[in-house]
C-alpha positions as CSV (number, residue, x, y, z in Angstrom):
1,M,21.9,22.0,-36.7
2,K,21.2,25.3,-34.9
3,D,24.0,26.8,-32.8
4,V,26.3,23.8,-32.9
5,K,29.4,25.9,-33.3
6,S,28.5,28.2,-30.5
7,Y,27.7,25.3,-28.2
8,I,31.1,23.7,-28.9
9,E,32.9,27.0,-28.3
10,Q,31.1,27.5,-25.1
11,H,32.0,24.0,-23.8
12,K,35.3,23.5,-25.6
13,N,37.5,23.5,-22.5
14,R,35.2,21.0,-20.7
15,F,35.1,18.7,-23.8
16,L,38.9,18.7,-23.8
17,D,39.2,18.2,-20.0
18,E,36.8,15.2,-20.1
19,L,38.8,13.5,-22.9
20,V,42.0,14.1,-21.1
21,E,40.7,12.4,-18.0
22,L,39.5,9.4,-20.1
23,L,43.0,9.2,-21.7
24,K,44.7,9.0,-18.3
25,I,43.2,5.5,-17.7
26,P,45.6,2.9,-19.2
27,S,43.0,0.6,-20.7
28,V,45.4,-1.8,-22.5
29,S,43.3,-4.9,-23.3
30,A,46.3,-6.9,-24.5
31,D,48.0,-7.0,-21.1
32,P,46.1,-8.6,-18.1
33,A,48.0,-6.3,-15.8
34,Y,45.7,-3.5,-16.9
35,K,42.4,-5.5,-16.3
36,N,41.2,-3.1,-13.6
37,D,41.9,-0.1,-15.7
38,V,40.0,-1.5,-18.7
39,I,37.0,-2.1,-16.4
40,K,37.4,1.4,-14.9
41,T,37.2,2.9,-18.4
42,A,34.0,1.1,-19.1
43,E,32.5,2.6,-16.0
44,A,33.7,6.0,-17.1
45,I,32.0,5.6,-20.5
46,K,28.8,4.5,-18.8
47,S,28.8,7.7,-16.7
48,S,29.5,9.9,-19.7
49,L,26.6,8.4,-21.7
50,E,24.2,8.9,-18.9
51,K,25.3,12.6,-18.5
52,A,25.0,13.1,-22.3
53,G,21.4,12.1,-22.3
54,C,21.0,8.4,-22.8
55,D,17.8,7.1,-21.0
56,S,19.3,3.7,-20.4
57,V,22.9,2.7,-20.0
58,E,24.3,-0.6,-18.8
59,I,27.6,-2.4,-18.6
60,C,27.1,-5.8,-20.2
61,D,29.2,-8.7,-19.1
62,T,30.8,-10.9,-21.7
63,P,33.3,-13.8,-21.6
64,G,36.0,-11.1,-21.8
65,Y,35.9,-7.3,-21.2
66,P,32.4,-5.7,-20.8
67,I,30.5,-3.8,-23.5
68,V,28.9,-0.5,-22.6
69,Y,25.4,-0.2,-24.1
70,G,23.3,2.9,-24.1
71,E,20.2,4.2,-25.9
72,K,18.0,7.2,-26.4
73,I,14.8,6.1,-28.0
74,I,12.6,9.2,-28.8
75,D,10.1,7.5,-31.2
76,P,10.2,3.8,-32.4
77,K,8.9,5.0,-35.8
78,L,12.0,7.1,-36.4
79,P,15.3,5.8,-37.8
80,T,17.8,4.3,-35.3
81,I,21.5,4.9,-35.5
82,L,23.8,2.5,-33.7
83,V,27.2,4.1,-32.8
84,Y,30.1,1.7,-32.3
85,G,33.4,2.5,-30.8
86,H,36.0,1.0,-28.5
87,Y,37.5,2.1,-25.2
88,D,40.6,-0.2,-25.1
89,V,44.0,0.9,-26.4
90,Q,47.2,-0.5,-27.8
91,P,50.2,-1.1,-25.5
92,A,52.3,2.0,-25.2
93,D,55.7,0.3,-25.8
94,P,58.4,1.3,-26.5
95,L,58.0,3.9,-23.7
96,E,61.4,5.5,-24.2
97,L,60.3,6.9,-27.6
98,W,57.4,8.9,-26.2
99,T,58.2,12.6,-25.8
100,S,55.7,12.7,-22.9
101,P,54.2,9.8,-20.8
102,P,51.6,7.9,-22.8
103,F,49.0,8.1,-20.1
104,E,49.7,11.7,-19.0
105,P,47.9,13.6,-21.8
106,V,49.3,16.9,-22.9
107,I,48.2,19.3,-25.6
108,K,51.0,20.5,-27.9
109,K,51.1,22.5,-31.1
110,T,52.5,20.8,-34.2
111,E,53.1,21.8,-37.8
112,I,50.1,19.9,-38.9
113,H,48.0,20.8,-35.8
114,P,48.7,24.5,-35.1
115,E,45.6,24.6,-32.8
116,G,47.2,21.9,-30.8
117,A,47.0,18.1,-30.5
118,I,46.3,15.8,-27.6
119,F,49.3,13.5,-27.1
120,A,48.3,10.2,-25.3
121,R,47.8,6.6,-26.1
122,G,44.3,6.2,-27.4
123,A,43.9,9.9,-28.3
124,C,42.9,9.1,-31.9
125,D,42.4,5.3,-31.7
126,D,39.8,5.3,-30.5
127,K,38.9,7.2,-27.3
128,G,39.1,10.6,-28.9
129,Q,37.0,9.6,-31.9
130,M,34.6,7.6,-29.8
131,Y,34.1,10.4,-27.4
132,M,33.1,12.8,-30.2
133,H,29.9,10.8,-30.5
134,V,29.2,11.2,-26.8
135,K,29.6,14.9,-26.9
136,A,27.6,15.2,-30.2
137,L,24.8,13.4,-28.4
138,E,25.1,15.8,-25.5
139,F,24.7,18.7,-27.8
140,M,21.6,17.2,-29.5
141,T,19.8,16.2,-26.3
142,S,20.6,19.4,-24.4
143,T,19.3,21.6,-27.3
144,G,16.4,19.4,-28.2
145,Q,17.8,18.7,-31.7
146,L,18.1,14.9,-31.6
147,P,16.1,13.9,-34.7
148,C,16.1,10.1,-34.4
149,N,16.9,7.2,-32.0
150,V,20.4,6.4,-31.1
151,K,22.1,3.3,-29.5
152,F,25.7,3.0,-28.4
153,M,27.8,-0.1,-28.3
154,I,31.3,0.6,-26.9
155,E,33.6,-2.4,-26.5
156,G,36.9,-3.1,-24.7
157,E,38.5,-5.7,-27.0
158,E,38.9,-4.1,-30.4
159,E,42.7,-4.1,-30.1
160,V,42.8,-7.9,-29.4
161,G,40.3,-9.1,-32.0
162,S,36.8,-8.3,-30.6
163,E,36.0,-11.9,-29.7
164,S,33.6,-11.0,-26.9
165,L,31.8,-8.5,-29.2
166,S,31.0,-11.2,-31.6
167,W,29.6,-13.3,-28.7
168,Y,27.5,-10.3,-27.6
169,V,26.2,-9.3,-31.0
170,K,25.0,-12.8,-31.8
171,R,23.0,-12.9,-28.6
172,N,21.5,-9.4,-28.8
173,Q,20.3,-8.9,-32.3
174,E,16.9,-7.5,-31.5
175,K,18.4,-5.1,-28.9
176,L,20.9,-3.9,-31.4
177,S,18.5,-3.5,-34.3
178,N,19.2,-0.4,-36.3
179,D,19.0,1.4,-39.6
180,V,22.7,2.2,-39.9
181,I,25.9,1.7,-37.9
182,L,28.1,4.7,-37.4
183,I,31.8,4.4,-36.6
184,S,34.6,6.9,-36.2
185,D,37.7,4.7,-36.0
186,T,39.3,5.8,-39.4
187,G,40.8,8.9,-40.8
188,M,40.6,11.5,-43.5
189,I,43.1,12.8,-46.1
190,A,43.8,16.1,-44.5
191,N,42.2,18.8,-42.3
192,D,41.2,20.7,-45.4
193,I,40.4,17.6,-47.5
194,P,37.6,15.6,-45.8
195,S,37.1,12.0,-46.9
196,I,34.9,9.0,-46.1
197,T,36.4,5.6,-45.7
198,T,34.6,3.2,-48.1
199,G,36.8,0.1,-47.7
200,L,38.7,-1.7,-45.0
201,R,41.2,-4.5,-45.2
202,G,40.8,-7.8,-43.3
203,L,43.4,-9.2,-41.0
204,S,45.1,-12.5,-40.1
205,Y,47.4,-12.3,-37.1
206,V,49.7,-15.3,-36.1
207,E,52.6,-16.1,-33.9
208,V,55.3,-18.5,-35.0
209,E,57.8,-20.5,-32.9
210,V,60.9,-22.2,-34.2
211,T,62.7,-24.7,-31.9
212,G,66.1,-26.2,-32.4
213,P,68.2,-27.8,-29.7
214,N,66.8,-28.6,-26.3
215,R,68.7,-25.7,-24.6
216,D,70.7,-22.6,-25.4
217,L,74.1,-23.7,-26.7
218,H,77.7,-22.3,-26.6
219,S,78.1,-20.7,-30.1
220,G,81.8,-21.7,-30.2
221,L,81.3,-25.3,-29.3
222,Y,78.2,-25.9,-31.4
223,G,78.2,-23.1,-34.0
224,G,78.1,-24.4,-37.5
225,A,77.1,-27.9,-36.4
226,V,73.6,-27.3,-35.0
227,A,70.8,-25.3,-36.6
228,N,70.4,-21.9,-35.2
229,P,66.6,-21.2,-34.8
230,I,67.0,-17.5,-35.2
231,N,68.9,-17.9,-38.5
232,I,66.3,-20.4,-39.7
233,L,63.4,-18.2,-38.7
234,T,64.8,-15.2,-40.6
235,K,65.4,-17.2,-43.7
236,M,61.9,-18.6,-43.6
237,I,60.4,-15.1,-43.2
238,T,62.6,-13.7,-46.0
239,S,61.2,-16.5,-48.3
240,L,57.6,-15.2,-47.8
241,H,58.2,-12.5,-50.4
242,D,59.8,-12.7,-53.8
243,E,62.0,-10.2,-55.6
244,N,58.9,-8.2,-56.5
245,N,57.6,-8.2,-52.9
246,H,54.9,-10.5,-54.0
247,I,53.8,-12.9,-51.2
248,T,54.8,-16.5,-52.0
249,I,52.3,-18.5,-50.0
250,P,50.5,-20.8,-52.5
251,G,46.9,-19.8,-53.0
252,F,47.3,-16.4,-51.1
253,Y,46.1,-14.3,-54.1
254,D,43.4,-16.7,-55.4
255,N,40.5,-14.5,-54.3
256,V,42.1,-11.1,-54.5
257,E,40.0,-8.6,-56.4
258,E,41.9,-6.8,-59.2
259,L,40.6,-3.3,-59.5
260,S,40.1,-2.0,-63.0
261,L,42.3,0.7,-64.5
262,E,39.3,3.1,-64.3
263,E,38.9,2.5,-60.6
264,R,42.6,2.9,-60.0
265,A,42.6,6.1,-61.9
266,E,39.8,7.4,-59.7
267,M,41.8,6.5,-56.6
268,A,44.8,8.4,-58.0
269,K,42.8,11.7,-58.0
270,A,43.0,11.9,-54.2
271,P,45.7,14.5,-53.3
272,F,48.9,12.8,-52.4
273,S,52.6,14.0,-52.2
274,L,55.1,11.2,-52.3
275,D,57.8,13.7,-51.3
276,N,55.9,14.8,-48.2
277,Y,55.1,11.1,-47.4
278,K,58.8,10.2,-47.4
279,K,59.7,13.4,-45.5
280,A,57.1,12.7,-42.7
281,L,58.6,9.2,-42.2
282,D,62.2,10.2,-42.7
283,I,62.8,7.7,-45.4
284,D,64.7,8.1,-48.7
285,E,62.5,5.7,-50.7
286,V,59.2,3.8,-50.5
287,Y,59.0,0.1,-50.7
288,G,56.4,-2.5,-51.7
289,E,54.8,-4.7,-54.2
290,K,55.9,-4.0,-57.8
291,G,53.4,-2.5,-60.2
292,Y,51.4,-0.6,-57.6
293,T,51.5,2.9,-56.2
294,T,52.0,3.7,-52.5
295,N,48.3,4.4,-52.0
296,E,47.3,1.2,-53.7
297,R,49.8,-0.9,-51.8
298,N,48.4,0.3,-48.5
299,S,44.7,0.0,-49.3
300,I,43.7,-2.4,-52.2
301,R,46.5,-4.9,-52.0
302,P,47.1,-7.6,-49.3
303,T,50.3,-7.5,-47.3
304,L,52.4,-9.6,-44.9
305,D,54.5,-8.0,-42.2
306,V,56.6,-9.1,-39.2
307,N,55.3,-7.2,-36.2
308,G,57.9,-8.5,-33.7
309,I,60.8,-11.0,-33.6
310,W,62.8,-12.2,-30.7
311,G,65.1,-15.0,-29.4
312,G,68.5,-15.6,-27.8
313,Y,70.3,-12.9,-25.8
314,T,69.2,-9.3,-26.2
315,G,70.5,-7.8,-22.9
316,E,73.5,-5.5,-22.3
317,G,76.9,-6.7,-23.4
318,A,77.6,-10.0,-25.1
319,K,76.5,-13.6,-24.5
320,T,77.6,-16.0,-27.2
321,V,74.8,-18.5,-27.5
322,I,72.8,-20.3,-30.1
323,A,69.2,-19.9,-28.9
324,S,67.0,-22.9,-28.4
325,Q,64.0,-21.0,-29.7
326,A,63.1,-18.0,-31.9
327,F,59.7,-16.3,-32.2
328,A,57.9,-13.8,-34.4
329,K,54.5,-12.2,-34.7
330,I,53.2,-11.8,-38.2
331,S,50.2,-9.9,-39.5
332,M,48.6,-10.2,-42.9
333,R,46.3,-7.4,-44.1
334,L,43.7,-8.8,-46.5
335,V,41.4,-7.3,-49.1
336,P,37.7,-8.1,-49.6
337,N,37.0,-11.6,-50.7
338,Q,40.0,-13.0,-48.9
339,D,38.7,-15.2,-46.0
340,W,40.9,-14.6,-43.0
341,K,40.5,-18.1,-41.6
342,E,41.4,-19.6,-45.0
343,I,44.5,-17.4,-45.2
344,T,45.6,-18.3,-41.7
345,E,45.4,-22.0,-42.7
346,L,47.3,-21.4,-45.9
347,F,50.0,-19.5,-43.9
348,K,50.2,-22.3,-41.3
349,N,50.5,-25.1,-43.9
350,H,53.1,-23.2,-46.0
351,F,55.3,-22.1,-43.0
352,E,55.4,-25.5,-41.6
353,S,56.3,-27.0,-45.0
354,I,59.3,-24.8,-45.6
355,A,60.9,-25.6,-42.2
356,P,64.1,-27.7,-42.5
357,K,64.1,-31.0,-40.5
358,S,66.7,-29.5,-38.1
359,V,64.0,-27.5,-36.4
360,T,60.3,-27.9,-35.4
361,V,57.8,-25.1,-36.1
362,K,54.5,-24.1,-34.4
363,V,52.1,-21.6,-35.8
364,K,49.6,-20.1,-33.3
365,P,46.7,-18.1,-34.8
366,H,45.7,-15.1,-32.7
367,H,42.8,-13.3,-34.3
368,G,41.5,-11.9,-37.5
369,G,38.6,-10.5,-39.5
370,Q,37.2,-10.0,-42.9
371,G,37.7,-7.0,-45.2
372,Y,34.8,-4.7,-46.1
373,V,33.6,-2.4,-48.8
374,T,30.7,0.0,-48.3
375,P,28.8,1.3,-51.3
376,I,28.7,5.1,-52.0
377,D,25.1,5.1,-53.4
378,T,23.4,4.5,-50.1
379,I,21.4,7.0,-48.1
380,A,23.9,6.7,-45.2
381,Y,26.8,7.7,-47.5
382,Q,24.9,10.6,-49.0
383,A,24.0,11.8,-45.5
384,A,27.6,11.6,-44.4
385,S,28.7,13.4,-47.5
386,K,26.2,16.3,-46.8
387,A,27.3,16.4,-43.2
388,Y,31.0,17.0,-44.2
389,E,29.9,19.5,-46.8
390,S,28.0,21.4,-44.1
391,T,31.0,21.8,-41.8
392,F,34.0,21.6,-44.1
393,E,32.3,23.3,-47.1
394,K,33.8,20.7,-49.3
395,T,32.5,17.4,-50.8
396,P,34.4,14.5,-49.1
397,I,36.4,12.1,-51.2
398,P,35.6,8.4,-50.9
399,Q,38.8,6.5,-49.9
400,R,39.7,2.9,-49.1
401,S,41.7,2.4,-45.9
402,G,44.6,0.1,-45.3
403,G,43.4,-0.5,-41.7
404,S,41.1,-3.2,-40.4
405,I,38.0,-3.1,-38.2
406,P,37.1,-6.8,-38.3
407,I,33.7,-6.4,-36.7
408,V,32.3,-4.4,-39.6
409,S,31.7,-7.5,-41.7
410,L,30.3,-9.2,-38.6
411,F,27.7,-6.4,-38.2
412,E,26.5,-6.8,-41.7
413,K,26.2,-10.6,-41.3
414,E,24.5,-10.6,-37.9
415,L,22.6,-7.3,-37.8
416,K,21.9,-7.0,-41.6
417,S,23.1,-3.4,-41.4
418,K,25.4,-1.2,-43.5
419,T,28.2,0.7,-41.8
420,I,29.3,4.3,-42.5
421,L,32.8,5.2,-41.5
422,M,33.2,8.9,-40.5
423,G,36.8,9.2,-39.4
424,F,38.4,12.4,-38.3
425,G,42.0,11.3,-37.6
426,L,45.0,11.8,-39.9
427,N,47.7,9.3,-41.0
428,S,50.2,11.4,-39.2
429,D,48.5,10.9,-35.8
430,A,50.8,8.0,-35.0
431,I,48.2,5.5,-33.9
432,H,49.7,2.3,-32.6
433,S,53.0,4.2,-32.4
434,P,54.8,6.3,-29.8
435,N,53.5,9.8,-29.5
436,E,50.0,9.0,-30.7
437,H,47.9,12.2,-30.9
438,F,44.7,13.7,-32.1
439,G,44.2,17.3,-33.3
440,V,42.0,19.6,-31.2
441,F,40.6,20.8,-34.5
442,N,39.7,17.2,-35.5
443,Y,38.1,16.4,-32.2
444,L,35.9,19.5,-32.2
445,K,35.2,19.2,-35.9
446,G,33.9,15.7,-35.4
447,I,31.6,16.9,-32.6
448,E,30.3,19.5,-35.0
449,T,29.9,17.2,-38.0
450,I,28.2,14.2,-36.4
451,P,24.9,15.9,-35.6
452,Y,24.5,16.8,-39.2
453,F,24.7,13.1,-40.1
454,Y,21.8,12.5,-37.8
455,K,19.8,15.3,-39.3
456,Y,20.4,14.3,-43.0
457,F,20.0,10.6,-42.4
458,T,16.6,11.2,-40.7
459,E,15.4,13.6,-43.4
460,M,16.4,11.2,-46.2
461,N,14.6,8.3,-44.6
462,K,11.2,10.1,-44.4
C-alpha cells in the first residue's frame, strides 16, 4: 500500500477530530431515552461512508434501530469484503467513576498509551474500531488503491443482542453476498505483540426476580418469620458454583469442548504476566475455575457471573425493611458447541427448581448468541497475518477471546461466509467500564493495517 503512512500523518488530526465528534453522540441502545441519539449516529455514519468513497449508502429500517449499508463495487469479478461494525454503545454508568464525562471525549497520555488515548464511551467498543475501516476506505479510494469490492453493514443494536440485524441479514442475503466478513471489535495482546482473534465465546443473558411477601415489611415485626427475598436470592446465586468454582447447573458442561494438552500448551506461549495482570486490576489474587490458568478461564471455559443485583432500600441512611422483591441480571459466557438457547433453558429450569416454597421465582431471558472458532488455515487468516506483518513487522499470534459477538455465527449460517477478526484494542482499554479509551497509536495503526488486508486477500484470491 503506497504512501499509507504519509497519508495518515497528513490527515491525522482530521481523523481524530472526526472520531471525537462521533463519540460525542450518546448512542446508548439499551436506554430508550437515547433513541434520537442512536438514530443521529446512524445518519453520521451514512455521511462518513459517502465522503469516504462509497457509491451507494442507505439507512435501512428494521424493527429496531436502523442498519447503515454502504458499498463500493469496482468490478463484480473481484472479491468482495463485507465490513461489519456497530455504532451503539454501552450505558456509561456509574458516571461518578469517570475521570472525564463519558460523552465529552478527551485525549490523555497514559503509561500504556504514551502517544495518548481517546477517553469516551464507545472509543474502543466499537466506534473507534469501526471508524478505522471508514478511514481505511477513504485512503484506498482517494489514492486509487482499492483492490476489490467492499460493503459495509453497521448496526445499532450490538450491545443489546443484535435482534434486528438477524432480521435484516435473513432478508438481504443476496445484497450482503461476500467472500469474507471483516470485523474489528476485538483486541490484541499488546501494542508490540499483534494478535488475531480466532475464537469467541457465546452468551446467554437473563434476569431473575424473586418475590416473597406482597409488600415491603418491617424487619423488626416480621424478621425471622418471613422469607427475605434478598437473602434467598443471594443463597440461590451462591449455589450456582461449587467449591472449585465449577458451575452446578445440571447439563451445563455436556457439550463443552475439552482442549488437548497440546492446544493448551500452544495457548500458554502467548506473553502474559500474572503479576502485571493483578497490578492493573489492583487485586491480590486471581479467582476462577480450579485446574485452569487465567487465560484459559477467560477464553476456553464457560462462566456464570452476576452483572447486577438489587432490592430493598439502597438510599441514604437507614430503612429497616424486608423487601418484597429482589432482582439480579446474570450472564453466562459460553464456549463453542454450547447452544445458548439450550443453556438458557437449563438455567431457567434449575434456578426455579432450587427456590424454596416461601418465594416465587421468574426467569426472564434477554438475549444471547453462539460461540465461534475461525480456522487459521484460510486465505483470510493468511491475508490478515501478512497485513499485521507489514505494519507491525511481527507475525501475529492467534488468540481466543473471552468476549462475545453473537452475530458471527449467524453470518456463517445465513451468508455462508467466514469471518476474520482484526482487533486493535487492548484489554486495558476498559470497554464496558468507566473511563473506556482507545489508544491514538491503535486507531491510526488500524487505519494503516486494514488496507493491507484488502491487498493480500485480493492477491491470494487470483
